[in-house]
C-alpha positions as CSV (number, residue, x, y, z in Angstrom):
1,M,-0.2,0.0,0.3
2,R,2.6,1.9,1.1
3,K,4.5,1.7,-2.5
4,E,1.6,2.8,-4.7
5,G,0.7,5.5,-2.4
6,L,4.5,6.9,-3.3
7,F,4.6,5.7,-6.6
8,F,1.5,8.4,-7.3
9,L,3.0,10.8,-5.4
10,F,5.7,11.4,-7.7
11,L,3.9,10.5,-10.6
12,F,1.8,13.5,-9.2
13,L,4.7,15.6,-8.8
14,S,6.3,14.8,-12.2
15,M,3.5,15.6,-13.9
16,S,2.7,19.2,-11.8
17,G,6.8,19.9,-12.7
18,L,5.3,20.3,-17.0
19,R,2.2,21.8,-15.8
20,G,4.5,24.4,-15.1
21,Q,7.0,25.0,-17.7
22,S,6.0,27.4,-20.0
23,V,6.7,28.3,-23.4
24,L,7.6,32.4,-22.1
25,G,11.2,33.2,-22.7
26,Y,14.4,32.5,-24.4
27,W,14.8,29.8,-26.9
28,K,17.6,28.7,-28.9
29,T,16.6,28.0,-32.6
30,I,18.4,24.6,-34.0
31,D,18.3,24.6,-38.2
32,D,17.1,20.9,-38.9
33,V,19.1,20.4,-41.4
34,T,22.7,21.9,-40.4
35,D,21.7,21.5,-36.7
36,K,23.4,24.2,-36.0
37,P,22.2,27.0,-33.6
38,K,21.4,30.2,-35.5
39,S,19.7,32.7,-33.3
40,I,17.8,33.6,-30.3
41,L,13.9,34.3,-29.8
42,E,12.1,35.5,-26.8
43,I,8.7,34.7,-26.7
44,Y,6.5,36.8,-24.8
45,E,2.9,37.3,-24.3
46,E,0.4,40.3,-25.4
47,E,-2.6,41.4,-25.4
48,D,-3.9,39.2,-28.1
49,G,-1.8,35.8,-27.7
50,L,2.2,35.2,-28.0
51,S,4.9,36.8,-30.1
52,A,8.2,36.0,-30.8
53,R,10.9,38.0,-31.8
54,V,14.5,37.8,-32.7
55,V,17.4,38.7,-29.8
56,E,20.6,37.2,-31.2
57,I,21.9,36.0,-34.2
58,L,24.1,33.3,-33.3
59,V,26.1,32.7,-37.3
60,D,28.8,34.6,-38.0
61,G,29.4,37.2,-40.4
62,R,25.0,37.2,-40.5
63,E,24.7,39.2,-36.7
64,N,23.4,42.7,-38.5
65,A,21.4,40.7,-41.8
66,L,18.7,42.2,-43.2
67,C,15.7,40.3,-44.2
68,V,15.9,40.8,-48.1
69,K,13.2,38.5,-48.6
70,C,10.5,39.3,-46.7
71,K,7.6,41.3,-47.9
72,G,5.5,44.0,-47.0
73,T,7.0,46.1,-43.9
74,R,10.0,43.8,-43.2
75,K,11.6,43.9,-46.3
76,N,15.1,45.1,-45.9
77,K,14.6,45.6,-42.5
78,L,17.0,44.1,-39.5
79,I,15.6,40.6,-39.0
80,R,17.3,40.8,-35.7
81,G,14.2,42.9,-33.5
82,M,11.9,41.6,-35.7
83,N,9.3,39.4,-34.9
84,V,8.3,35.9,-36.2
85,F,5.0,35.4,-35.3
86,E,2.7,37.2,-33.8
87,D,-0.7,36.4,-31.8
88,L,-0.5,32.6,-31.4
89,K,-3.8,31.4,-29.3
90,K,-3.6,28.8,-26.9
91,L,-4.9,25.3,-28.5
92,D,-4.9,23.5,-25.3
93,E,-2.9,22.9,-21.7
94,Y,0.4,22.7,-24.0
95,T,-0.2,23.8,-27.4
96,Y,0.2,27.7,-29.1
97,G,-1.0,28.1,-32.7
98,E,-3.6,29.5,-35.0
99,G,-0.8,32.0,-36.4
100,E,2.0,32.4,-39.0
101,I,5.5,32.2,-38.3
102,L,8.2,33.9,-40.8
103,D,11.4,32.1,-42.4
104,P,13.5,35.2,-42.7
105,E,15.9,33.3,-44.6
106,T,13.6,33.0,-47.6
107,G,10.8,36.1,-45.9
108,K,8.4,32.6,-46.4
109,E,5.6,32.4,-43.5
110,Y,3.7,29.2,-42.4
111,R,1.1,27.9,-40.1
112,V,2.5,27.1,-37.3
113,K,1.6,25.4,-34.2
114,I,4.6,25.3,-30.9
115,W,4.2,23.2,-28.1
116,I,6.8,22.3,-25.0
117,D,7.5,18.5,-25.7
118,P,6.5,16.4,-22.5
119,E,9.8,14.2,-21.8
120,K,11.9,17.2,-22.1
121,P,10.2,20.7,-20.3
122,D,13.4,22.4,-21.6
123,R,12.9,21.7,-26.0
124,L,10.4,23.3,-27.5
125,K,9.3,21.9,-30.9
126,V,8.1,24.3,-33.2
127,R,6.0,23.1,-36.7
128,G,5.6,25.2,-39.9
129,Y,2.4,23.5,-42.2
130,I,1.9,24.4,-45.6
131,A,-1.5,22.3,-46.6
132,F,-0.5,18.9,-45.3
133,F,3.4,19.1,-45.5
134,F,5.4,20.4,-42.7
135,R,8.9,20.4,-41.1
136,T,9.7,19.9,-37.3
137,Q,12.2,22.3,-35.8
138,T,13.1,21.8,-32.1
139,W,14.8,24.5,-29.8
140,T,16.3,25.2,-26.7
141,R,15.5,27.1,-23.5
142,V,18.0,29.3,-22.9
143,S,18.6,31.9,-19.8
144,P,18.4,35.4,-20.8
């Protein structure tokens, strides 16, 4: 009987640890092709939902890169400081979406969904969609 109680206590504590994890904060983006770090983003909350801006570019020689392939008001603007997504809505306890994410390298925007990896709460899954096709990156939490 005591072992069962300890098991349920452990299960409750491990689940409550994940519940306390938030997508808010600083994240290192990792290129899903080269596995090399690309940038640091800050995910923050605004009135209409979650947004993410580029805080630092980690690729040598690209620190002051411009978004030359972007359209509209982002065209030829510094990537550092630029929002890559805005107004993501909470879909469930761990998932946000209903928005678009910008790839500053290509200037393209994709439908996006983000969620904390339940087995590794310091990992954020970021999935971009075009129709039925998708690509998922894993970002890692970093200190500010």
